[in-house]
Structures are given as C-alpha cells and as structure tokens.
N, C-alpha and C positions, 0 to 999 in steps of 0.2 A: 604262137605265144610260148616263151620259154618257161621253164619250171619255176623260176623265181617269181615271175609275174602271176603265174597260176596260183601259188600259195598266198601271194599278197592279196589277190582278189578273193580267193576262197576264204581267207581269215577275215577279210572285211565283211563278207556276207554272213559269216558266222556271228560276228559281233553284232550286225544288224538284226539277225534273227533272234538274238537273246535280249534285244531291247524291249523295255516295258511298254505297256499301253500308256499313252500320254495325253489322249483326249477320249471323250466318250465315243464308243463305236457308232456308226451310222445305222447298224443293224440292232433292233430292239428285241427281236424275238430270240430267246435263248437258244432254241434248237438251231436256228439259222446261223446264229453267231458261232456256235460250236462247229457247224459244218464249214463255215468260212474259215475258221482257224485250222481246221483239218486240211482244207484245200491249200492253205498257205504253207503248212508243213510239207505237203507233198510237192508243191512247186519249189520250195527251198531245196528239197533232196535233188530235184532235176537240175536246179541252178548249180549246185555244188559240183556236179559232174560237167556242166556246160555253162560256166559263169559269163560267157559273152553273148548268149543267145538273147537277142532283143525282145523277142516275143515273150519269153519266160520272165525277162526283167519287168516288162510292162505288166504282166499278169501278177507277179509277186508284189509290185508296187501298189497296184489297185487293190489287191486283197489286204495289204497292210493298211491302206486308207479305210476300208470298210470295217476292220477290227479295231480301229482307233490308234494304230501305230504309225503316226505321221512321221516320226523320226526315222523309222525303218524305211518308209517310202522315200524320204528325202535322201537317205544314204544311197538307195538304188539309183535314183535319178542323177544325183551327183557322180556316181560311178560311171553312168552312161555318158556324161559329158566328157569324161576322160577319154573314152573311146572316140568320141566325135563332139567337138566343142560347138559346132554349128548345128544345134538341134533346137529351133525356136519353141517347139511344142514342149520339150522338156524344161526349157527355162521358164515357160509360162506355168507349167505344173509346179516347179520349184517355188516360183513367186507366190502362187496361191497357197501352197502348204505352209510356207514360212509365215504368211499373213494369218493363217488359222492358228499358228503357235504363238503369235504376238511378236515375232521377230521382224519388225517392220523395216529395219534398215536393209536386211538381207533381201526381204521380199521386194523392196523398192529397187534394188540393184538388179535383180533378175527380171522383173517386170519391164523395166526400162531397156534392158538388153534385147527384149523380144522385138522392139521397134527397129533395131538395127538390121533386121532381116526382111524388111518390107512385108509384114504379115498381111493377110486378107483384112478387109475393113471390119468384119465381125469379130476377128481376134483383136485387132487394135482397139475396138470399142470395149471389149472385155478387159483389156489391159488398162485402159483409161478409167474404167469403173473401179478397179481395184486400187489404182494409184489415188484416186479421189477418196476411196474409203481409208486408205493409209493416212492421208492428210486429216481426215476427220477423226480417226482413231488417236492420233497424236496430239489433238487439241486437249488442253488441260481440263476444260469443263465439258460435261456432256449432260444434257437435260432431257427429261421425259415428262409429259403431261398426260393425265388421265381424266376423262370426263365421263360421268355416268348418270343415268336416270334409272330409278326403279320404283316398284310398286309393292306394297306390303299390306297383308291383312293380319291384324292381331286380335286375339280374344280379349285383350285388356287395354282398349284404347283410352279409357278414362283413368287408368292407373289405380284401380279400386283394390281394397284389401280383400284377402280371401278369409273372411270371418263373418259370423252372424252376430257376434257380440263383442263389445270392447269392455275390458275389465278395468275398473278404476278403484283401487282399494278393495272394498267388499261389494261394490256395485257392479251389475252387469247392465250395460247400455246396448240395446238392440240397434244394429246398423240399419239406417234407412234403406229401404229396397231401391230407391233411386240412386243410392251410392254403391250399389253392387257392380260387379264387373260387367262391362259391355264391350262388344267388339267394334272395330272401326277399321277404315282403310286410310292409307297414307301414301304420299308420294315423296320419294327421297331424291335429292340432288347432291352430287358430290364432284368436287374438283380437287386434284392433287398435282403438285409440281415437285419433282425430285431432281437434284442436281449433284453430280458426282465430280469432284475436283481431284485430278491425278496430280500428286505432289512430286512426280519425277523422282521419287525415292528408289534406291537400288532394290528395296524389299517390296516395293509396290505399295507404300502407304497412300491413303487417300482420305478425303473429307467428304461426308455426304450431308446434303442439306435437304430438308423436306418441309413442305407446307401444304396444308389441306383445308378445305372448307366443306362442311356438310350440313344439310338441312333436311329435317323430316317433318312434313306438313300433313296434318290430319284433315279428313273430310269433315268430321263432326266435332270432335273434342279439340278445337283449335287452341285451347288454352294450354295444351301440352305439346305444342310445336316446339321442336328442339333445333338449335343451330350450334355447331361446334367449329372451333378454329384450332389448329394444331400447327406448331412450328418446332422443328427439331434440327439439332446439329450434332453430327457424330464423327469423331476422328478415330480412324483405324490404324493401329501400330502393328505391323507384321513383325513379330519378334524373332530373334535368332533362338532356335530351339536348343542350341548348345549352351545357352547362358540363362535364358528366361522361361524355361519350360517346367511347369509344375504339373503334377498328375501324369508325367511322362507324355505330354501332348505333342503331337506332330503339327507343324504349321501354326503355332500359337498366335492369337491376335488379342491385343488389349485395346478396348474401345471405350473411352470416356464419351458421354453424350449428355446433352441437355434437351428437355422436352417441355414446352410450354403449352398449356391447354386453357381454352376459354369456352364456357358453356353458357348458352342463353336459352331461357324458357320463355316462349312467347314474346321474343324480342327483348326480354329483360335479363340482364346478366345475373346468374346465380352462383357461378363458381369460376375461380381462377386457380390454376395449379402450375407450379414449377417443379419439375423433377430432374434430378441429376443421378445418373447411374454410371457405374464402372463395371464393364463387362469383360470376361476373360473366356476365350473360346478356342477350340481346336479339335484335332482328331486323336481319339484314344487308340491303344493298341488293338482293341477288338474290332476296329473299323467304324465304331460309332462316333458321332459328333457330340461335343460337350459344350455347355454354356453355364458358367457361374457368374452371378450378378449381384452386386450390392447397390441399393438405390435409396435415395432420400427424396421425399416429396412434401412440398409445402402447399397446403390447401387453404384457400381463403374463400369462405362462403359469404356472399353478400347478404343473405337474409338472416343468418344466425351466426353471430360472432362467437357464441359458445362452442360451435363446431369447428372453428378455425384451429389448425394444428399441423403436426408434422408426422409423416409416416417414414419409418426406418424399416427396411426390409432386405431380406437375401432370398435368392432362389438359385436352384440347381436343376439342370435338365440334361437329357441325353436323347438323341434320335438315331434310329437304325434303319438300314436299308434291308428289306426282305430279299434274300437271294433269289434270283430267277423271275420274280414277279414285278419289280421296280416299285414295290409298295414301301412306304415310308411311315414308321411308327415311332412314338417316343413318349416321354413323360417329363413332367416338371413339378417340383415340390417347392413350396415357398413359406416363409414365416415373416409376418409383419407386426409391427408394434406402432400404435397411434397414440399420440399425446395431444390433447386439445386444450382449450381454455377452461372447459368444465370437466370435472373428474368423471362424471358418469358417461362422458363421451370417450374416455380412454378405453382401448380394446387391444386384444391380441387376436390375430387372424392366421389360421393355418390353411394352406391351400394345396390342391392337387389337380394337375391337368393330365389327361390322356389324349393322345392324337394319333390318327391314322389317315393316310391318303394313298390312292392307287389310281393309275390310268385305267380307263374302261374302253369299251369299244366305240367306234364312231368318233374318236378324238375327244371323248369326255374325260374329265378329271374328277374323281371323287375325293372329298375330304370330310373328316369328322373331327370333333373335339368334345370331351366330357370335362367339365370343370366342377370342382367341389371346394367350398370354403366354410370354415367353422370359426365363427367370431364370438368372442366372449368379452362383455364389457366388465370393467373392474368395479364399478359402483352401481347401486340401484338407481333407476330413473325416477325422477319426482313423479308421484301419483301412480306409476305403473309397475314399479318394482324392478327385479332383476331382468336383464336382457341378454339373451343368448340366441344368435341367428345361425341358421345353417342354409347355405345357398347352393343350388345345383343348376347346371345348364348343360343342355345337350344340343350340339349343333351339326347340321348336315349341309354340305354344299356340292352342287354339281356344276362344274364349269366347262364350257365348250367354246373354242374359237369359231368365229364366224368370218372367215376370210382372214386377210393379213392384219386388219386394224380393229375389228370388232370382236366382242366376246359376249356370251350369255352366261349369267350366274344365277342358278336356282337355289334357294335356301330354305331350310326349316330350322327353327330355333325353339326349344322348349326351356323355359326358365321357372324356377320355383324357389321361394324363400320361406322357411318356417322360422317362427320366432316365438319366444315366451311372451312377447308383447304383441297382441293381436293386430294393432294398427300397422305393424311392420311386415305382416304377411302379405306376400304378393306372388302372383303366378300369371304366366301368359304363354300362349303358343303363337309363333309368327311364321307366316308363309310369305316368301318374297321372290320377286324376279327382277333382275337388274341387267341392263344393257350398258356395256363399257366401250368406249373408243379411246385407243391408246397410241395413235400414230402421230401425235405431236411430239417429236423428238429430234435430237440432233446435237452437234457440237456448238459450243460458244467460242467463236473465234478468238485467237490470242491477239491482244491489242498490239498495234505496231506504232512506234513513235518515230 
C-alpha cells in the first residue's frame, strides 16, 4: 500500500473514531460501558498502525456497536468493502446497521445484495426477515393494542367522607355510622388502541391517534362502578431549531392535540369533557427535557348544570436523567382557572408534581409520583360557607415484563383531600395488581388503487 492510500485510510478511521454516539449503547452497566470504550480506543490505536487488518477491523466495528456508535461501525464495514467488494457477511452487517438507524433505502440495497452471493438458507432467512421489517417500517400507519385486567383493594369503596360531623351554618350534624368509609374490592378491565401516522415529512412529523375504554367494577358498592372512554388526536411538528426555538431548545416539537373524555357512573353518564392543548417540548442545554403546555377544557356535568364550565390552564415541567443509574426524575407545576355557571363553583387551582423512576434488578421498573393541588373557590357555598381544598396523592408502581407480550404492574396509591367543607373530605389507600397483553401490533398497509 502506497503512502497516499495509507494516509487516506488513516484519516478515514480518525474521523470515524471522533464520531458521536448515535443510538443507545447495548451495554447498560456504566462500568462495563467504560471498559468497552477503553477497549475501543486501544483497538483504534492498533488500527492506526495497521489499517488493513481485518481482525482488528471486525473488533473495532463490534465494539462501536456495543457503545452505540453505529455510524462508526458502518464506516469500518464500508471501508472493508473497498478492500474486497465480495463480502456478503459485511453487506449483511451494513444492512442491519442501516436498518437500526432508520436509513431503510440503504439497508434495502445492502440486504438485497447479499442474495447475489448464494448465502446459506439461515442467512437468506435473516435477510428476508429484515426486508419484511423494512416494508413494515415504511408503512404510513402503525398500530398497537393493549388489553389488561386488574384487581384492586381500596379502603374507601363507598366513597365516604372523612368526617364525623357536617357543619351547616351553626348546626353540627353527625354522620351516620353506615355512611363511614368501608373497604371493597374491584376488578378493572382496560383496552387501548394507539395509531401512529408517518406523514413522510423531511423532519419526521407524525399524527398520533388514541382510543381507550376502561371499567372498574366493585364487588359490594356496585353503585360506584365507573366506565371511561377516551379519544385523542395529537399532531407533532418537528421544528427547525434555527428559526422556531424558544428557551434555546434542541429538537423542539410543537404539538396541538384534542382529547375527548366520557365518564359513566353505574352505566349512567355523569361527565363529558373536551380538552384542547398546545404543547411545546424539547431538550435544554443542561440535558434535561422540557414541556410547556397551554390547555382549555370544556366540562359538561349531566347531574348538575351549575358545575358546567371551562378550565384554562398552563403547565411547565422538566425531567432529568441521573448520570450512571438510568434513573429519571422530574417536576411539573401548573396553574388553572375554572369558570362555571354558578359563581361559587369558580376556582383557582395551583398544582405540583414530583416524579422518579429507576430500573431495578430482575427486569423490574420502579416509578413513583407525588401530586399536590391547592384549590380556592371564589365565593361561599350555599349553607356551607367558604371552600378551600388541598389534595395530595402518592403513587408507587412496579412493572415487570413477563416474556415478549405480557407484563405485570403492581401499584399502591394513597390519596387524601382536606377541605373547609366536611362533605368534600375524602381519603383512600388502593393496592392493585394488573396483567397486560400488548402484542397486538403492526402496520396498516398502504392502500393500492
């Protein structure tokens, strides 16, 4: 090899070595990841002295894949094809790597070229598998369904108040013992369908459709059985950060969406809600994710027209990744204003959420969330006087995959509401277990005329 070719190859590898991580590493342990990066650096030093050594090239490419540098591995394999264009194994590797990066046209070309070398049946089967996956990935619609059944024990199945007396003016009325809080068990059934529409936009814009049905049926207090229906549509605009970036966001996304909700109590409709929100999200300079949202929610209560009204609200939140532990933590603050048909239903609501999640051993995933809301009504309630509510909830969840399609979700929720009006004081502790099946998924084929 002449000196000119040597410097050309050496400079190529130097550029590849400086390339950034472009997918998540396959190694999750921080110590093992650091060791793999060190081995990669050592292999690069050897390659710089012997850039045509195929064994070192394979080793460097495989280490690049382990640490998430697929582009570096691709550069190595493409360099190997310069030495020998008839390497079907390398063409297969390139097809798989380009597939993982979402470059389906290049992946398709490399995978099809493998068949020109009469590969063994098992290799040809793998090629066909990826070619089918490319066809699936390029379909404009993709859908996923989730079905779950769960069981819950609650300490307040009858939705009783947490008070011994009800105050009306100057009178104290004792709460009947039969109306005190009692526990109950319930069975929950849930179904959801999510559809993602790829708009084939240069920046990757898409539309997301979501529908869900849920039912919670009690063993004893069947009058409190609840059913919910949710329908939402979300349009994601991936913005050019050079022109539409506020807060110095990276990869900003603007997402208008509409959410329709219907709630039934013991098969009788009690609430319809229509919510429109405008979300703006992206990555901040400190590495955290940010979400700012404005929303407007129209509420229609079937049992009480005086409560019908409109919520206007704003919220702001950030989430961070804890270095080295894969833990995710964050916060959200919100401010809402509600205007109803009756003045005493007007209120201002201030809210705070704190969240934390982390992977545990044996493939368990732990998550938690604390919520606090402070709600002050503008006018006194008839007979009861002023109303000021403070609501708290604390949620813990443990999620574990059970094979490729099933998962188990264990949860505990504590809720408590204090109010200056005793009839609005509530509290409950809920312990639940839920089994999910999520393997109903696939593309929706493009219509052909």
